[in-house]
N, C-alpha and C positions, 0 to 999 in steps of 0.2 A: 497277788493282787489282777483282779480280774481286768483284760483290756477292752473299749467297745465293744468290738469284734463276739467277745465271748458272754460279757453281758446282752445281750441284743438281740443273741441268737436266736431265742426261744422268738422274738417277736414279729411277725410273719403280718405283712398286709399287703391286704385283696387285691394289687394291685386295678384289674377291667372295676372295680369296684370303686374302688378311691380314683381312679378318673372316669369313671362316667358320673358323681356325685361334684368334684370338681368343674364335668361341661355342663352339666344343671344350674351350678353356681353361678359357672357364665352367664351365659343363657338368660336362668331370672334378675343377674344385673341389669343387663344392658334392655331386656325386658320395661324393669323400674326403671330405668332410666329413661328410655323413650317415654313409659310411665308419665314421668313425673313434665319432660316438657310439653309434651301434650298438654295438661291441666297447666302448667301456664301459661301457652297458647291460646289455653280458652278464655281465661280468666285476666289476661296483657286485650285481649282483642272483648270481652265483654265491660271490661271497666273505659277501651276507648269509645264504645260504645256513647258510652251512658254518660260522660265527658260530654260527649258533643250532643248529646241531646238536650241538654236541659239549658235552657234560656237564657241565663245567666255564666254566662263561662269565672272560670276560677281565678282571671288574670284582676278582675272587677269585685267577684267577688274579696280578694283580700286588700283591692285597693279601698273599695266603702267599710270591713278592719279595720286598718287603722285606722282612717279619716274617725274612723267614730271613738279608736281609741286616743289619742290624741285630742279632740274635741273632750271630754272627757277631764282623761291627766288634766289639760290647761284650768280647769272647773277648776278640781281639785286641788292643782296649787291653790289658785283664784282663792278662794277659800282660805283653805288654811294661815295663806300671808293675809286676809281679814280678821281672819280669828290671831293674829299671831303675833301684826304687826304692836312694833313698840310708838308710844304717842311720844316722842325724839323727832 
């Protein structure tokens, strides 16, 4: 029965090539992470500037939409009750 040493004895790795590939992979990962961080920072800054330039703040838009939804809900409820009111 062959041991791992005998079985893998013919498998030789060029260690300098392997180390170079590992270093380049690490550098690429660091550069990729730095690029992703820069993209996120640019998008966050642009979004913040865009929100500040709006005439109506988002909270006012949300409050108006909620008010309109409540009015519509009330009107629908009143119409349903008028349609389905019992003669009693």
